[in-house]
C-alpha positions as CSV (number, residue, x, y, z in Angstrom):
1,X,-19.1,4.7,18.9
2,X,-16.9,1.8,18.2
3,X,-20.1,-0.1,16.6
4,X,-20.7,2.7,14.4
5,X,-17.1,3.3,12.8
6,X,-17.5,-0.7,12.2
7,X,-20.6,-0.6,10.7
8,X,-19.3,2.2,8.5
9,X,-15.7,-0.1,8.0
10,X,-18.1,-2.8,7.1
11,X,-20.1,-1.1,4.7
12,X,-17.3,0.2,2.8
13,X,-15.5,-3.4,3.1
14,X,-18.7,-4.7,1.6
15,X,-19.3,-2.3,-1.1
16,X,-15.7,-2.8,-2.2
17,X,-15.8,-6.4,-2.9
18,X,-18.4,-5.7,-5.0
19,X,-16.6,-3.6,-7.0
20,X,-15.5,-4.6,-10.4
21,X,-12.5,-2.8,-10.1
22,X,-10.8,-5.7,-7.5
23,X,-12.0,-8.4,-9.8
24,X,-9.6,-6.7,-12.3
25,X,-6.8,-6.1,-10.0
26,X,-7.1,-9.8,-9.3
27,X,-7.1,-10.9,-12.8
28,X,-4.0,-9.0,-13.4
29,X,-2.2,-10.2,-10.1
30,X,-2.9,-13.5,-11.6
31,X,-1.3,-12.9,-15.1
32,X,1.7,-11.8,-13.4
33,X,2.4,-14.6,-11.1
34,X,1.5,-16.8,-14.1
35,X,4.3,-14.6,-16.4
36,X,6.6,-14.6,-13.4
37,X,6.7,-18.3,-13.5
38,X,7.1,-18.6,-17.4
39,X,9.9,-15.9,-17.3
40,X,11.6,-17.9,-14.5
41,X,11.8,-20.6,-16.4
42,X,14.2,-19.3,-18.6
43,X,16.7,-18.9,-16.0
44,X,17.7,-22.6,-14.5
45,X,17.9,-22.3,-10.8
46,X,17.0,-18.7,-10.9
47,X,13.6,-19.0,-11.3
48,X,12.4,-19.1,-7.6
49,X,14.3,-15.6,-7.2
50,X,12.3,-14.0,-10.3
51,X,9.1,-15.6,-8.7
52,X,9.7,-14.1,-5.5
53,X,10.7,-10.8,-6.9
54,X,7.4,-10.7,-9.0
55,X,5.3,-12.1,-6.4
56,X,6.3,-9.5,-4.0
57,X,5.8,-6.7,-6.6
58,X,3.2,-8.0,-7.4
59,X,1.5,-8.3,-4.1
60,X,2.7,-4.3,-3.7
61,X,1.3,-3.3,-6.8
62,X,-1.9,-4.9,-6.6
63,X,-2.3,-3.1,-3.1
64,X,-1.1,0.2,-4.7
65,X,-3.9,0.1,-7.2
66,X,-6.5,-0.9,-5.2
67,X,-5.6,2.2,-2.5
68,X,-5.4,4.7,-5.4
69,X,-8.3,3.6,-7.5
70,X,-11.0,3.2,-4.9
71,X,-9.4,5.2,-1.6
72,X,-9.5,8.2,-3.2
73,X,-12.8,8.2,-4.5
74,X,-14.3,7.0,-1.0
75,X,-15.5,10.3,-0.2
76,X,-15.5,11.9,-3.4
77,X,-17.8,9.2,-4.7
78,X,-20.8,10.3,-1.8
79,X,-20.4,13.7,-3.0
80,X,-20.6,13.3,-6.4
81,X,-23.6,10.9,-5.9
82,X,-25.0,13.3,-3.3
83,X,-25.7,10.6,-0.8
84,X,-23.3,12.5,1.4
85,X,-26.2,14.7,2.5
86,X,-27.8,11.6,3.5
87,X,-25.0,10.4,5.5
88,X,-24.6,13.9,7.4
89,X,-28.2,13.8,7.9
90,X,-27.7,11.1,10.4
91,X,-26.6,10.8,14.1
92,X,-22.6,9.9,13.0
93,X,-20.3,12.3,13.6
94,X,-18.1,13.3,10.8
95,X,-15.3,12.2,12.1
96,X,-16.7,8.4,13.0
97,X,-17.9,8.5,8.8
98,X,-14.0,9.0,7.9
99,X,-12.5,6.7,10.4
100,X,-14.9,4.2,9.4
101,X,-13.8,4.7,5.7
102,X,-10.3,4.2,6.5
103,X,-10.5,0.8,8.4
104,X,-13.0,-0.3,5.9
105,X,-10.7,0.1,3.2
106,X,-7.7,-1.0,5.0
107,X,-9.9,-4.5,5.7
108,X,-10.0,-4.4,1.7
109,X,-6.3,-4.3,1.1
110,X,-5.4,-6.2,4.1
111,X,-7.5,-9.0,2.5
112,X,-6.5,-9.0,-1.1
113,X,-2.9,-8.8,0.4
114,X,-3.3,-12.1,2.8
115,X,-5.1,-13.8,-0.4
116,X,-2.6,-12.9,-2.7
117,X,0.3,-14.2,-0.2
118,X,-1.7,-17.5,0.0
119,X,-1.9,-18.1,-3.9
120,X,2.3,-16.6,-3.3
121,X,3.3,-19.5,-1.7
122,X,1.3,-22.0,-2.8
123,X,3.0,-21.3,-6.2
124,X,6.4,-21.2,-4.2
125,X,5.6,-24.4,-2.5
126,X,4.5,-26.2,-6.2
127,X,7.8,-25.1,-7.0
128,X,9.7,-26.6,-4.3
129,X,8.4,-29.6,-4.7
130,X,8.9,-30.2,-8.8
131,X,12.5,-29.2,-8.4
132,X,15.6,-31.8,-8.3
133,X,17.5,-31.7,-5.0
134,X,20.4,-30.2,-6.9
135,X,18.6,-27.4,-7.8
136,X,17.0,-26.4,-4.7
137,X,20.6,-26.9,-2.9
138,X,21.4,-24.1,-5.3
139,X,18.9,-21.5,-3.8
140,X,20.3,-18.9,-1.0
141,X,16.8,-19.5,1.2
142,X,14.2,-22.1,0.6
143,X,11.0,-21.5,-1.7
144,X,8.6,-20.8,0.7
145,X,11.1,-19.1,2.9
146,X,9.4,-17.3,6.0
147,X,11.2,-14.2,5.9
148,X,9.4,-13.3,3.1
149,X,6.2,-12.3,5.3
150,X,8.4,-9.8,6.8
151,X,8.5,-7.7,3.2
152,X,4.8,-8.6,3.1
153,X,3.8,-7.2,6.4
154,X,5.6,-4.1,5.4
155,X,3.7,-3.9,2.4
156,X,0.5,-4.2,4.0
157,X,2.0,-1.2,6.5
158,X,3.0,1.2,3.7
159,X,-0.5,0.6,2.0
160,X,-2.1,1.3,5.2
161,X,-0.4,4.8,5.2
162,X,-1.0,5.4,1.8
163,X,-4.7,4.4,2.2
164,X,-4.6,7.6,4.7
165,X,-2.8,9.8,2.6
166,X,-5.4,9.1,-0.1
167,X,-8.4,9.4,2.3
168,X,-6.7,13.0,3.4
169,X,-6.5,14.0,-0.6
170,X,-10.5,13.0,-0.8
171,X,-11.6,15.1,2.1
172,X,-10.4,18.7,0.0
173,X,-11.4,17.4,-3.3
174,X,-14.2,16.7,-5.3
175,X,-12.3,15.7,-8.1
176,X,-10.9,12.2,-8.2
177,X,-8.7,12.3,-10.7
178,X,-6.9,15.4,-8.6
179,X,-7.1,13.0,-5.7
180,X,-5.6,10.1,-7.8
181,X,-2.6,12.4,-9.4
182,X,-1.5,14.0,-6.1
183,X,-1.7,10.4,-4.2
184,X,0.4,8.7,-7.2
185,X,2.7,11.8,-6.9
186,X,3.2,12.1,-3.2
187,X,4.2,8.1,-3.4
188,X,6.8,8.7,-5.8
189,X,8.0,11.3,-4.2
190,X,8.1,9.2,-0.9
191,X,9.8,6.2,-2.8
192,X,12.7,9.4,-3.4
193,X,12.4,11.0,0.0
194,X,16.2,9.4,0.9
195,X,17.8,11.1,-2.4
196,X,15.5,14.4,-1.4
197,X,17.3,15.0,2.1
198,X,20.5,14.5,0.7
199,X,19.8,16.6,-2.2
200,X,22.5,19.1,-1.8
201,X,25.2,15.8,-1.8
202,X,24.0,14.7,-4.8
203,X,23.3,17.8,-7.1
204,X,25.5,21.3,-7.0
205,X,22.9,23.6,-5.9
206,X,22.5,26.5,-3.3
207,X,22.5,25.7,0.2
208,X,19.1,27.3,0.2
209,X,17.5,25.3,-2.2
210,X,19.2,22.2,-0.6
211,X,17.7,23.2,2.7
212,X,14.2,23.4,1.4
213,X,14.6,20.1,-1.1
214,X,15.3,18.1,1.9
215,X,13.1,19.6,4.1
216,X,10.5,18.1,1.7
217,X,12.1,14.6,1.8
218,X,11.4,15.0,5.7
219,X,8.2,15.9,5.8
220,X,6.8,13.9,2.9
221,X,6.1,10.1,3.9
222,X,9.1,7.8,3.2
223,X,7.6,5.0,1.3
224,X,11.4,3.7,0.8
225,X,11.7,2.6,4.1
226,X,9.0,-0.1,3.6
227,X,11.4,-1.7,0.8
228,X,12.8,-4.6,1.5
229,X,11.6,-6.9,-1.1
230,X,15.5,-7.2,-2.2
231,X,17.0,-8.1,1.1
232,X,14.4,-10.6,1.6
233,X,14.7,-12.4,-1.5
234,X,18.7,-12.1,-1.6
235,X,18.7,-13.7,1.7
236,X,19.9,-10.5,3.8
237,X,18.5,-10.3,7.3
238,X,16.2,-7.7,8.2
239,X,16.7,-6.6,11.6
240,X,13.3,-7.1,14.0
241,X,13.8,-4.0,15.7
242,X,13.8,-2.2,12.2
243,X,10.5,-3.9,11.1
244,X,8.8,-2.5,14.5
245,X,10.0,0.8,13.7
246,X,8.7,1.0,10.2
247,X,5.4,-0.2,11.3
248,X,5.4,2.5,14.0
249,X,6.3,5.0,11.4
250,X,3.4,4.3,9.6
251,X,1.3,4.1,12.6
252,X,1.6,7.3,13.2
253,X,2.6,9.0,10.1
254,X,-1.1,7.6,9.3
255,X,-2.9,8.7,12.4
256,X,-1.6,12.3,11.5
257,X,-3.3,12.3,8.0
258,X,-6.4,11.0,9.4
259,X,-6.6,13.6,11.7
260,X,-6.2,15.9,9.0
261,X,-8.7,14.1,6.8
262,X,-11.0,14.8,10.1
263,X,-10.4,18.0,10.4
264,X,-10.7,19.1,6.8
265,X,-13.7,16.9,6.1
266,X,-15.3,18.3,9.7
267,X,-15.0,22.1,8.4
268,X,-15.9,21.5,4.9
269,X,-19.7,22.9,3.3
270,X,-22.0,21.0,1.4
271,X,-24.0,23.2,-0.6
């Protein structure tokens, strides 16, 4: 069982590495990091903060693009190419196929995040090396601050959760465009989950509407909880307990989404 899931995951990873979308995203990330260095030079003494902000945002955005534009097509692409019939004819249970697809894309996302993290720290190390002592002394945290890894770990957990969500949408929809819209829409709503949960306190609406909106805010994945970039860059400590709880939340919610994906895909008829 484990070997079959691993083979599916490895196949997905290799296929994604050959996908031109990854090269476009990587080029975009390089350009954005380079732009952050140029922008950072405008404000003396604040360049490291700007580079950290833009660097972390770039890593998250690149992970988001990979997840959305590749993840939603993991199953839909098989259906469109009709290669799904060949897969289903093999002694491979449908649930193993879905789980393998998931781990293959998660591996792709994690490898890209790791590569961008290395490049990110190299840029920061170079900046720390060329900056005068008085400039380094004005920084809230050192250029190669290990605390940045906390934000990156939560970004990785966020993308693992979003991958499960995108895979769920791709199992019941044969339209890649619809799956993309649903995934992006849910991600945006998840960024506003805290506001939705307290909608009645923010907007003057009836109790019923406030309750319904608050319920939606509690049901959808709280992607806002993974955003600690501002705190880390500003030197505000992020409790270890919070990181553990947030990662655990991602694991539980992603597991639920995968169960839903397996259930839908197992009952789906292909004609």
